[in-house]
Chimera marker file (.cmm) of the C-alpha trace (Angstrom):
<marker_set name="trace">
<marker id="1" x="-63.227" y="-212.492" z="-284.973" r="1" g="1" b="0" radius="0.5"/>
<marker id="2" x="-61.959" y="-210.517" z="-282.056" r="1" g="1" b="0" radius="0.5"/>
<marker id="3" x="-58.551" y="-210.614" z="-283.338" r="1" g="1" b="0" radius="0.5"/>
<marker id="4" x="-59.681" y="-209.811" z="-286.766" r="1" g="1" b="0" radius="0.5"/>
<marker id="5" x="-61.557" y="-206.851" z="-285.557" r="1" g="1" b="0" radius="0.5"/>
<marker id="6" x="-58.402" y="-205.612" z="-283.873" r="1" g="1" b="0" radius="0.5"/>
<marker id="7" x="-56.375" y="-206.317" z="-286.805" r="1" g="1" b="0" radius="0.5"/>
<marker id="8" x="-58.543" y="-203.838" z="-289.085" r="1" g="1" b="0" radius="0.5"/>
<marker id="9" x="-58.828" y="-201.068" z="-286.364" r="1" g="1" b="0" radius="0.5"/>
<marker id="10" x="-62.341" y="-201.671" z="-285.012" r="1" g="1" b="0" radius="0.5"/>
<marker id="11" x="-61.110" y="-201.852" z="-281.262" r="1" g="1" b="0" radius="0.5"/>
<marker id="12" x="-64.961" y="-200.767" z="-279.925" r="1" g="1" b="0" radius="0.5"/>
<marker id="13" x="-66.306" y="-203.544" z="-281.735" r="1" g="1" b="0" radius="0.5"/>
<marker id="14" x="-63.540" y="-205.891" z="-280.407" r="1" g="1" b="0" radius="0.5"/>
<marker id="15" x="-64.233" y="-204.653" z="-276.821" r="1" g="1" b="0" radius="0.5"/>
<marker id="16" x="-67.903" y="-204.907" z="-277.034" r="1" g="1" b="0" radius="0.5"/>
<marker id="17" x="-67.467" y="-208.453" z="-278.180" r="1" g="1" b="0" radius="0.5"/>
<marker id="18" x="-65.009" y="-209.250" z="-275.354" r="1" g="1" b="0" radius="0.5"/>
<marker id="19" x="-67.308" y="-207.569" z="-273.035" r="1" g="1" b="0" radius="0.5"/>
<marker id="20" x="-70.485" y="-209.569" z="-273.903" r="1" g="1" b="0" radius="0.5"/>
<marker id="21" x="-68.932" y="-213.168" z="-274.136" r="1" g="1" b="0" radius="0.5"/>
<marker id="22" x="-67.238" y="-212.434" z="-270.705" r="1" g="1" b="0" radius="0.5"/>
<marker id="23" x="-70.660" y="-211.437" z="-268.921" r="1" g="1" b="0" radius="0.5"/>
<marker id="24" x="-72.208" y="-214.539" z="-270.662" r="1" g="1" b="0" radius="0.5"/>
<marker id="25" x="-69.533" y="-216.608" z="-269.438" r="1" g="1" b="0" radius="0.5"/>
<marker id="26" x="-69.717" y="-215.409" z="-265.724" r="1" g="1" b="0" radius="0.5"/>
<marker id="27" x="-73.717" y="-215.312" z="-265.950" r="1" g="1" b="0" radius="0.5"/>
<marker id="28" x="-73.525" y="-218.717" z="-267.242" r="1" g="1" b="0" radius="0.5"/>
<marker id="29" x="-71.027" y="-220.222" z="-264.645" r="1" g="1" b="0" radius="0.5"/>
<marker id="30" x="-72.951" y="-218.752" z="-262.014" r="1" g="1" b="0" radius="0.5"/>
<marker id="31" x="-76.218" y="-220.356" z="-263.027" r="1" g="1" b="0" radius="0.5"/>
<marker id="32" x="-74.561" y="-223.860" z="-264.161" r="1" g="1" b="0" radius="0.5"/>
<marker id="33" x="-72.177" y="-224.673" z="-261.954" r="1" g="1" b="0" radius="0.5"/>
<marker id="34" x="-73.533" y="-224.823" z="-258.791" r="1" g="1" b="0" radius="0.5"/>
<marker id="35" x="-76.363" y="-227.058" z="-259.981" r="1" g="1" b="0" radius="0.5"/>
<marker id="36" x="-74.648" y="-229.461" z="-262.459" r="1" g="1" b="0" radius="0.5"/>
<marker id="37" x="-70.839" y="-229.238" z="-261.215" r="1" g="1" b="0" radius="0.5"/>
<marker id="38" x="-68.300" y="-230.462" z="-263.805" r="1" g="1" b="0" radius="0.5"/>
<marker id="39" x="-71.018" y="-230.793" z="-266.781" r="1" g="1" b="0" radius="0.5"/>
<marker id="40" x="-72.556" y="-227.640" z="-265.898" r="1" g="1" b="0" radius="0.5"/>
<marker id="41" x="-68.978" y="-225.788" z="-266.483" r="1" g="1" b="0" radius="0.5"/>
<marker id="42" x="-68.700" y="-227.502" z="-269.551" r="1" g="1" b="0" radius="0.5"/>
<marker id="43" x="-72.057" y="-226.721" z="-270.671" r="1" g="1" b="0" radius="0.5"/>
<marker id="44" x="-71.309" y="-223.096" z="-269.730" r="1" g="1" b="0" radius="0.5"/>
<marker id="45" x="-68.379" y="-223.141" z="-272.159" r="1" g="1" b="0" radius="0.5"/>
<marker id="46" x="-70.171" y="-224.225" z="-274.935" r="1" g="1" b="0" radius="0.5"/>
<marker id="47" x="-73.052" y="-221.827" z="-274.651" r="1" g="1" b="0" radius="0.5"/>
<marker id="48" x="-70.614" y="-218.982" z="-274.144" r="1" g="1" b="0" radius="0.5"/>
<marker id="49" x="-68.708" y="-220.330" z="-277.430" r="1" g="1" b="0" radius="0.5"/>
<marker id="50" x="-72.085" y="-220.585" z="-279.367" r="1" g="1" b="0" radius="0.5"/>
<marker id="51" x="-73.363" y="-217.249" z="-278.060" r="1" g="1" b="0" radius="0.5"/>
<marker id="52" x="-69.680" y="-215.537" z="-278.953" r="1" g="1" b="0" radius="0.5"/>
<marker id="53" x="-70.026" y="-217.032" z="-282.496" r="1" g="1" b="0" radius="0.5"/>
<marker id="54" x="-73.273" y="-215.583" z="-282.947" r="1" g="1" b="0" radius="0.5"/>
<marker id="55" x="-72.691" y="-212.000" z="-281.385" r="1" g="1" b="0" radius="0.5"/>
<marker id="56" x="-68.969" y="-212.376" z="-283.643" r="1" g="1" b="0" radius="0.5"/>
<marker id="57" x="-71.125" y="-212.895" z="-286.937" r="1" g="1" b="0" radius="0.5"/>
<marker id="58" x="-73.511" y="-210.321" z="-286.152" r="1" g="1" b="0" radius="0.5"/>
<marker id="59" x="-70.729" y="-207.785" z="-285.351" r="1" g="1" b="0" radius="0.5"/>
<marker id="60" x="-68.582" y="-208.775" z="-288.207" r="1" g="1" b="0" radius="0.5"/>
<marker id="61" x="-71.523" y="-209.556" z="-290.799" r="1" g="1" b="0" radius="0.5"/>
<marker id="62" x="-70.004" y="-206.783" z="-293.209" r="1" g="1" b="0" radius="0.5"/>
<marker id="63" x="-66.513" y="-208.679" z="-293.232" r="1" g="1" b="0" radius="0.5"/>
<marker id="64" x="-67.843" y="-212.226" z="-293.743" r="1" g="1" b="0" radius="0.5"/>
<marker id="65" x="-70.086" y="-211.541" z="-296.848" r="1" g="1" b="0" radius="0.5"/>
<marker id="66" x="-66.745" y="-212.737" z="-299.055" r="1" g="1" b="0" radius="0.5"/>
<marker id="67" x="-65.624" y="-215.439" z="-296.963" r="1" g="1" b="0" radius="0.5"/>
<marker id="68" x="-67.192" y="-219.062" z="-296.546" r="1" g="1" b="0" radius="0.5"/>
<marker id="69" x="-70.801" y="-219.776" z="-297.089" r="1" g="1" b="0" radius="0.5"/>
<marker id="70" x="-73.045" y="-220.295" z="-294.213" r="1" g="1" b="0" radius="0.5"/>
<marker id="71" x="-73.284" y="-223.881" z="-294.903" r="1" g="1" b="0" radius="0.5"/>
<marker id="72" x="-69.853" y="-224.105" z="-294.128" r="1" g="1" b="0" radius="0.5"/>
<marker id="73" x="-70.090" y="-222.717" z="-290.742" r="1" g="1" b="0" radius="0.5"/>
<marker id="74" x="-73.167" y="-224.642" z="-290.176" r="1" g="1" b="0" radius="0.5"/>
<marker id="75" x="-71.414" y="-227.993" z="-290.723" r="1" g="1" b="0" radius="0.5"/>
<marker id="76" x="-68.682" y="-226.584" z="-288.289" r="1" g="1" b="0" radius="0.5"/>
<marker id="77" x="-71.240" y="-226.126" z="-285.706" r="1" g="1" b="0" radius="0.5"/>
<marker id="78" x="-72.855" y="-229.481" z="-286.012" r="1" g="1" b="0" radius="0.5"/>
<marker id="79" x="-69.290" y="-231.178" z="-286.004" r="1" g="1" b="0" radius="0.5"/>
<marker id="80" x="-68.714" y="-229.539" z="-282.623" r="1" g="1" b="0" radius="0.5"/>
<marker id="81" x="-72.101" y="-230.171" z="-281.098" r="1" g="1" b="0" radius="0.5"/>
<marker id="82" x="-72.091" y="-233.836" z="-281.870" r="1" g="1" b="0" radius="0.5"/>
<marker id="83" x="-68.959" y="-234.680" z="-279.886" r="1" g="1" b="0" radius="0.5"/>
<marker id="84" x="-70.200" y="-232.272" z="-277.330" r="1" g="1" b="0" radius="0.5"/>
<marker id="85" x="-73.308" y="-234.359" z="-277.014" r="1" g="1" b="0" radius="0.5"/>
<marker id="86" x="-71.397" y="-237.479" z="-276.484" r="1" g="1" b="0" radius="0.5"/>
<marker id="87" x="-69.191" y="-236.164" z="-274.025" r="1" g="1" b="0" radius="0.5"/>
<marker id="88" x="-71.681" y="-234.410" z="-271.916" r="1" g="1" b="0" radius="0.5"/>
<marker id="89" x="-73.864" y="-237.764" z="-272.060" r="1" g="1" b="0" radius="0.5"/>
<marker id="90" x="-70.688" y="-239.834" z="-271.035" r="1" g="1" b="0" radius="0.5"/>
<marker id="91" x="-69.872" y="-237.389" z="-268.133" r="1" g="1" b="0" radius="0.5"/>
<marker id="92" x="-73.621" y="-237.252" z="-266.895" r="1" g="1" b="0" radius="0.5"/>
<marker id="93" x="-74.596" y="-240.691" z="-267.361" r="1" g="1" b="0" radius="0.5"/>
<marker id="94" x="-71.573" y="-242.850" z="-266.361" r="1" g="1" b="0" radius="0.5"/>
<marker id="95" x="-69.035" y="-241.071" z="-264.603" r="1" g="1" b="0" radius="0.5"/>
<marker id="96" x="-67.552" y="-237.267" z="-264.263" r="1" g="1" b="0" radius="0.5"/>
<marker id="97" x="-64.548" y="-238.186" z="-262.025" r="1" g="1" b="0" radius="0.5"/>
<marker id="98" x="-61.204" y="-236.826" z="-262.888" r="1" g="1" b="0" radius="0.5"/>
<marker id="99" x="-59.731" y="-239.892" z="-264.106" r="1" g="1" b="0" radius="0.5"/>
<marker id="100" x="-62.386" y="-239.692" z="-267.146" r="1" g="1" b="0" radius="0.5"/>
<marker id="101" x="-61.351" y="-236.627" z="-268.422" r="1" g="1" b="0" radius="0.5"/>
<marker id="102" x="-58.442" y="-238.654" z="-270.945" r="1" g="1" b="0" radius="0.5"/>
<marker id="103" x="-60.741" y="-241.128" z="-272.263" r="1" g="1" b="0" radius="0.5"/>
<marker id="104" x="-63.702" y="-238.941" z="-272.843" r="1" g="1" b="0" radius="0.5"/>
<marker id="105" x="-61.396" y="-236.363" z="-274.514" r="1" g="1" b="0" radius="0.5"/>
<marker id="106" x="-60.494" y="-238.813" z="-276.686" r="1" g="1" b="0" radius="0.5"/>
<marker id="107" x="-63.876" y="-240.050" z="-277.250" r="1" g="1" b="0" radius="0.5"/>
<marker id="108" x="-64.674" y="-236.593" z="-278.214" r="1" g="1" b="0" radius="0.5"/>
<marker id="109" x="-61.767" y="-236.410" z="-280.640" r="1" g="1" b="0" radius="0.5"/>
<marker id="110" x="-62.530" y="-239.261" z="-282.754" r="1" g="1" b="0" radius="0.5"/>
<marker id="111" x="-66.515" y="-238.483" z="-282.781" r="1" g="1" b="0" radius="0.5"/>
<marker id="112" x="-65.266" y="-234.737" z="-284.167" r="1" g="1" b="0" radius="0.5"/>
<marker id="113" x="-62.743" y="-236.284" z="-286.607" r="1" g="1" b="0" radius="0.5"/>
<marker id="114" x="-65.306" y="-238.587" z="-287.871" r="1" g="1" b="0" radius="0.5"/>
<marker id="115" x="-67.812" y="-235.719" z="-288.026" r="1" g="1" b="0" radius="0.5"/>
<marker id="116" x="-65.324" y="-233.522" z="-289.771" r="1" g="1" b="0" radius="0.5"/>
<marker id="117" x="-64.896" y="-236.615" z="-292.601" r="1" g="1" b="0" radius="0.5"/>
<marker id="118" x="-68.909" y="-237.136" z="-292.643" r="1" g="1" b="0" radius="0.5"/>
<marker id="119" x="-69.923" y="-233.969" z="-293.025" r="1" g="1" b="0" radius="0.5"/>
<marker id="120" x="-66.866" y="-233.038" z="-295.499" r="1" g="1" b="0" radius="0.5"/>
<marker id="121" x="-66.072" y="-230.004" z="-293.570" r="1" g="1" b="0" radius="0.5"/>
<marker id="122" x="-62.555" y="-229.518" z="-294.706" r="1" g="1" b="0" radius="0.5"/>
<marker id="123" x="-61.787" y="-228.818" z="-298.388" r="1" g="1" b="0" radius="0.5"/>
<marker id="124" x="-58.134" y="-229.569" z="-300.005" r="1" g="1" b="0" radius="0.5"/>
<marker id="125" x="-56.843" y="-226.000" z="-299.273" r="1" g="1" b="0" radius="0.5"/>
<marker id="126" x="-57.720" y="-226.504" z="-295.569" r="1" g="1" b="0" radius="0.5"/>
<marker id="127" x="-56.141" y="-229.978" z="-295.247" r="1" g="1" b="0" radius="0.5"/>
<marker id="128" x="-53.174" y="-228.335" z="-297.148" r="1" g="1" b="0" radius="0.5"/>
<marker id="129" x="-53.077" y="-225.575" z="-294.465" r="1" g="1" b="0" radius="0.5"/>
<marker id="130" x="-53.230" y="-227.921" z="-291.544" r="1" g="1" b="0" radius="0.5"/>
<marker id="131" x="-50.482" y="-230.200" z="-292.917" r="1" g="1" b="0" radius="0.5"/>
<marker id="132" x="-48.220" y="-227.147" z="-292.503" r="1" g="1" b="0" radius="0.5"/>
<marker id="133" x="-49.753" y="-226.430" z="-289.068" r="1" g="1" b="0" radius="0.5"/>
<marker id="134" x="-50.122" y="-229.806" z="-287.522" r="1" g="1" b="0" radius="0.5"/>
<marker id="135" x="-47.071" y="-231.844" z="-286.309" r="1" g="1" b="0" radius="0.5"/>
<marker id="136" x="-45.959" y="-234.994" z="-288.665" r="1" g="1" b="0" radius="0.5"/>
<marker id="137" x="-47.139" y="-237.431" z="-286.359" r="1" g="1" b="0" radius="0.5"/>
<marker id="138" x="-50.684" y="-235.860" z="-286.955" r="1" g="1" b="0" radius="0.5"/>
<marker id="139" x="-50.440" y="-235.512" z="-290.652" r="1" g="1" b="0" radius="0.5"/>
<marker id="140" x="-51.343" y="-238.680" z="-291.419" r="1" g="1" b="0" radius="0.5"/>
<marker id="141" x="-54.738" y="-238.062" z="-289.700" r="1" g="1" b="0" radius="0.5"/>
<marker id="142" x="-55.361" y="-235.439" z="-292.250" r="1" g="1" b="0" radius="0.5"/>
<marker id="143" x="-55.238" y="-237.874" z="-295.169" r="1" g="1" b="0" radius="0.5"/>
<marker id="144" x="-57.939" y="-240.024" z="-293.603" r="1" g="1" b="0" radius="0.5"/>
<marker id="145" x="-60.113" y="-236.672" z="-293.055" r="1" g="1" b="0" radius="0.5"/>
<link id1="1" id2="2" r="1" g="1" b="0" radius="0.2"/>
<link id1="2" id2="3" r="1" g="1" b="0" radius="0.2"/>
<link id1="3" id2="4" r="1" g="1" b="0" radius="0.2"/>
<link id1="4" id2="5" r="1" g="1" b="0" radius="0.2"/>
<link id1="5" id2="6" r="1" g="1" b="0" radius="0.2"/>
<link id1="6" id2="7" r="1" g="1" b="0" radius="0.2"/>
<link id1="7" id2="8" r="1" g="1" b="0" radius="0.2"/>
<link id1="8" id2="9" r="1" g="1" b="0" radius="0.2"/>
<link id1="9" id2="10" r="1" g="1" b="0" radius="0.2"/>
<link id1="10" id2="11" r="1" g="1" b="0" radius="0.2"/>
<link id1="11" id2="12" r="1" g="1" b="0" radius="0.2"/>
<link id1="12" id2="13" r="1" g="1" b="0" radius="0.2"/>
<link id1="13" id2="14" r="1" g="1" b="0" radius="0.2"/>
<link id1="14" id2="15" r="1" g="1" b="0" radius="0.2"/>
<link id1="15" id2="16" r="1" g="1" b="0" radius="0.2"/>
<link id1="16" id2="17" r="1" g="1" b="0" radius="0.2"/>
<link id1="17" id2="18" r="1" g="1" b="0" radius="0.2"/>
<link id1="18" id2="19" r="1" g="1" b="0" radius="0.2"/>
<link id1="19" id2="20" r="1" g="1" b="0" radius="0.2"/>
<link id1="20" id2="21" r="1" g="1" b="0" radius="0.2"/>
<link id1="21" id2="22" r="1" g="1" b="0" radius="0.2"/>
<link id1="22" id2="23" r="1" g="1" b="0" radius="0.2"/>
<link id1="23" id2="24" r="1" g="1" b="0" radius="0.2"/>
<link id1="24" id2="25" r="1" g="1" b="0" radius="0.2"/>
<link id1="25" id2="26" r="1" g="1" b="0" radius="0.2"/>
<link id1="26" id2="27" r="1" g="1" b="0" radius="0.2"/>
<link id1="27" id2="28" r="1" g="1" b="0" radius="0.2"/>
<link id1="28" id2="29" r="1" g="1" b="0" radius="0.2"/>
<link id1="29" id2="30" r="1" g="1" b="0" radius="0.2"/>
<link id1="30" id2="31" r="1" g="1" b="0" radius="0.2"/>
<link id1="31" id2="32" r="1" g="1" b="0" radius="0.2"/>
<link id1="32" id2="33" r="1" g="1" b="0" radius="0.2"/>
<link id1="33" id2="34" r="1" g="1" b="0" radius="0.2"/>
<link id1="34" id2="35" r="1" g="1" b="0" radius="0.2"/>
<link id1="35" id2="36" r="1" g="1" b="0" radius="0.2"/>
<link id1="36" id2="37" r="1" g="1" b="0" radius="0.2"/>
<link id1="37" id2="38" r="1" g="1" b="0" radius="0.2"/>
<link id1="38" id2="39" r="1" g="1" b="0" radius="0.2"/>
<link id1="39" id2="40" r="1" g="1" b="0" radius="0.2"/>
<link id1="40" id2="41" r="1" g="1" b="0" radius="0.2"/>
<link id1="41" id2="42" r="1" g="1" b="0" radius="0.2"/>
<link id1="42" id2="43" r="1" g="1" b="0" radius="0.2"/>
<link id1="43" id2="44" r="1" g="1" b="0" radius="0.2"/>
<link id1="44" id2="45" r="1" g="1" b="0" radius="0.2"/>
<link id1="45" id2="46" r="1" g="1" b="0" radius="0.2"/>
<link id1="46" id2="47" r="1" g="1" b="0" radius="0.2"/>
<link id1="47" id2="48" r="1" g="1" b="0" radius="0.2"/>
<link id1="48" id2="49" r="1" g="1" b="0" radius="0.2"/>
<link id1="49" id2="50" r="1" g="1" b="0" radius="0.2"/>
<link id1="50" id2="51" r="1" g="1" b="0" radius="0.2"/>
<link id1="51" id2="52" r="1" g="1" b="0" radius="0.2"/>
<link id1="52" id2="53" r="1" g="1" b="0" radius="0.2"/>
<link id1="53" id2="54" r="1" g="1" b="0" radius="0.2"/>
<link id1="54" id2="55" r="1" g="1" b="0" radius="0.2"/>
<link id1="55" id2="56" r="1" g="1" b="0" radius="0.2"/>
<link id1="56" id2="57" r="1" g="1" b="0" radius="0.2"/>
<link id1="57" id2="58" r="1" g="1" b="0" radius="0.2"/>
<link id1="58" id2="59" r="1" g="1" b="0" radius="0.2"/>
<link id1="59" id2="60" r="1" g="1" b="0" radius="0.2"/>
<link id1="60" id2="61" r="1" g="1" b="0" radius="0.2"/>
<link id1="61" id2="62" r="1" g="1" b="0" radius="0.2"/>
<link id1="62" id2="63" r="1" g="1" b="0" radius="0.2"/>
<link id1="63" id2="64" r="1" g="1" b="0" radius="0.2"/>
<link id1="64" id2="65" r="1" g="1" b="0" radius="0.2"/>
<link id1="65" id2="66" r="1" g="1" b="0" radius="0.2"/>
<link id1="66" id2="67" r="1" g="1" b="0" radius="0.2"/>
<link id1="67" id2="68" r="1" g="1" b="0" radius="0.2"/>
<link id1="68" id2="69" r="1" g="1" b="0" radius="0.2"/>
<link id1="69" id2="70" r="1" g="1" b="0" radius="0.2"/>
<link id1="70" id2="71" r="1" g="1" b="0" radius="0.2"/>
<link id1="71" id2="72" r="1" g="1" b="0" radius="0.2"/>
<link id1="72" id2="73" r="1" g="1" b="0" radius="0.2"/>
<link id1="73" id2="74" r="1" g="1" b="0" radius="0.2"/>
<link id1="74" id2="75" r="1" g="1" b="0" radius="0.2"/>
<link id1="75" id2="76" r="1" g="1" b="0" radius="0.2"/>
<link id1="76" id2="77" r="1" g="1" b="0" radius="0.2"/>
<link id1="77" id2="78" r="1" g="1" b="0" radius="0.2"/>
<link id1="78" id2="79" r="1" g="1" b="0" radius="0.2"/>
<link id1="79" id2="80" r="1" g="1" b="0" radius="0.2"/>
<link id1="80" id2="81" r="1" g="1" b="0" radius="0.2"/>
<link id1="81" id2="82" r="1" g="1" b="0" radius="0.2"/>
<link id1="82" id2="83" r="1" g="1" b="0" radius="0.2"/>
<link id1="83" id2="84" r="1" g="1" b="0" radius="0.2"/>
<link id1="84" id2="85" r="1" g="1" b="0" radius="0.2"/>
<link id1="85" id2="86" r="1" g="1" b="0" radius="0.2"/>
<link id1="86" id2="87" r="1" g="1" b="0" radius="0.2"/>
<link id1="87" id2="88" r="1" g="1" b="0" radius="0.2"/>
<link id1="88" id2="89" r="1" g="1" b="0" radius="0.2"/>
<link id1="89" id2="90" r="1" g="1" b="0" radius="0.2"/>
<link id1="90" id2="91" r="1" g="1" b="0" radius="0.2"/>
<link id1="91" id2="92" r="1" g="1" b="0" radius="0.2"/>
<link id1="92" id2="93" r="1" g="1" b="0" radius="0.2"/>
<link id1="93" id2="94" r="1" g="1" b="0" radius="0.2"/>
<link id1="94" id2="95" r="1" g="1" b="0" radius="0.2"/>
<link id1="95" id2="96" r="1" g="1" b="0" radius="0.2"/>
<link id1="96" id2="97" r="1" g="1" b="0" radius="0.2"/>
<link id1="97" id2="98" r="1" g="1" b="0" radius="0.2"/>
<link id1="98" id2="99" r="1" g="1" b="0" radius="0.2"/>
<link id1="99" id2="100" r="1" g="1" b="0" radius="0.2"/>
<link id1="100" id2="101" r="1" g="1" b="0" radius="0.2"/>
<link id1="101" id2="102" r="1" g="1" b="0" radius="0.2"/>
<link id1="102" id2="103" r="1" g="1" b="0" radius="0.2"/>
<link id1="103" id2="104" r="1" g="1" b="0" radius="0.2"/>
<link id1="104" id2="105" r="1" g="1" b="0" radius="0.2"/>
<link id1="105" id2="106" r="1" g="1" b="0" radius="0.2"/>
<link id1="106" id2="107" r="1" g="1" b="0" radius="0.2"/>
<link id1="107" id2="108" r="1" g="1" b="0" radius="0.2"/>
<link id1="108" id2="109" r="1" g="1" b="0" radius="0.2"/>
<link id1="109" id2="110" r="1" g="1" b="0" radius="0.2"/>
<link id1="110" id2="111" r="1" g="1" b="0" radius="0.2"/>
<link id1="111" id2="112" r="1" g="1" b="0" radius="0.2"/>
<link id1="112" id2="113" r="1" g="1" b="0" radius="0.2"/>
<link id1="113" id2="114" r="1" g="1" b="0" radius="0.2"/>
<link id1="114" id2="115" r="1" g="1" b="0" radius="0.2"/>
<link id1="115" id2="116" r="1" g="1" b="0" radius="0.2"/>
<link id1="116" id2="117" r="1" g="1" b="0" radius="0.2"/>
<link id1="117" id2="118" r="1" g="1" b="0" radius="0.2"/>
<link id1="118" id2="119" r="1" g="1" b="0" radius="0.2"/>
<link id1="119" id2="120" r="1" g="1" b="0" radius="0.2"/>
<link id1="120" id2="121" r="1" g="1" b="0" radius="0.2"/>
<link id1="121" id2="122" r="1" g="1" b="0" radius="0.2"/>
<link id1="122" id2="123" r="1" g="1" b="0" radius="0.2"/>
<link id1="123" id2="124" r="1" g="1" b="0" radius="0.2"/>
<link id1="124" id2="125" r="1" g="1" b="0" radius="0.2"/>
<link id1="125" id2="126" r="1" g="1" b="0" radius="0.2"/>
<link id1="126" id2="127" r="1" g="1" b="0" radius="0.2"/>
<link id1="127" id2="128" r="1" g="1" b="0" radius="0.2"/>
<link id1="128" id2="129" r="1" g="1" b="0" radius="0.2"/>
<link id1="129" id2="130" r="1" g="1" b="0" radius="0.2"/>
<link id1="130" id2="131" r="1" g="1" b="0" radius="0.2"/>
<link id1="131" id2="132" r="1" g="1" b="0" radius="0.2"/>
<link id1="132" id2="133" r="1" g="1" b="0" radius="0.2"/>
<link id1="133" id2="134" r="1" g="1" b="0" radius="0.2"/>
<link id1="134" id2="135" r="1" g="1" b="0" radius="0.2"/>
<link id1="135" id2="136" r="1" g="1" b="0" radius="0.2"/>
<link id1="136" id2="137" r="1" g="1" b="0" radius="0.2"/>
<link id1="137" id2="138" r="1" g="1" b="0" radius="0.2"/>
<link id1="138" id2="139" r="1" g="1" b="0" radius="0.2"/>
<link id1="139" id2="140" r="1" g="1" b="0" radius="0.2"/>
<link id1="140" id2="141" r="1" g="1" b="0" radius="0.2"/>
<link id1="141" id2="142" r="1" g="1" b="0" radius="0.2"/>
<link id1="142" id2="143" r="1" g="1" b="0" radius="0.2"/>
<link id1="143" id2="144" r="1" g="1" b="0" radius="0.2"/>
<link id1="144" id2="145" r="1" g="1" b="0" radius="0.2"/>
</marker_set>
């Protein structure tokens, strides 16, 4: 939303959006990281993303009325929160060592792809667009989703 606001000449709203999300990021990091460490940093980033999305919707609500439905955005949020919960639980309950970053990232990616398919988030147009963006190796994955 930040770049969209800049592109249409609403620099003040873009600045407010950037300032609010930056302050939220700093505040959440100061509160969560000392108490929870790496899982706190991850939680901080997720909370900043969710809060930034809410503020973006509020600031750009007059721009979004002709775009996708709120059902689409709700599916996207759920498809993102489920992998977060899986990775957060793995890192909290099993291990949060540096060597677990790759396996947990892969697990989160697989859960995210399964959520995209299960919730039917992507339509034919989205898959076609992504087919032009992702590398050829990953285009096979798009046919699965």
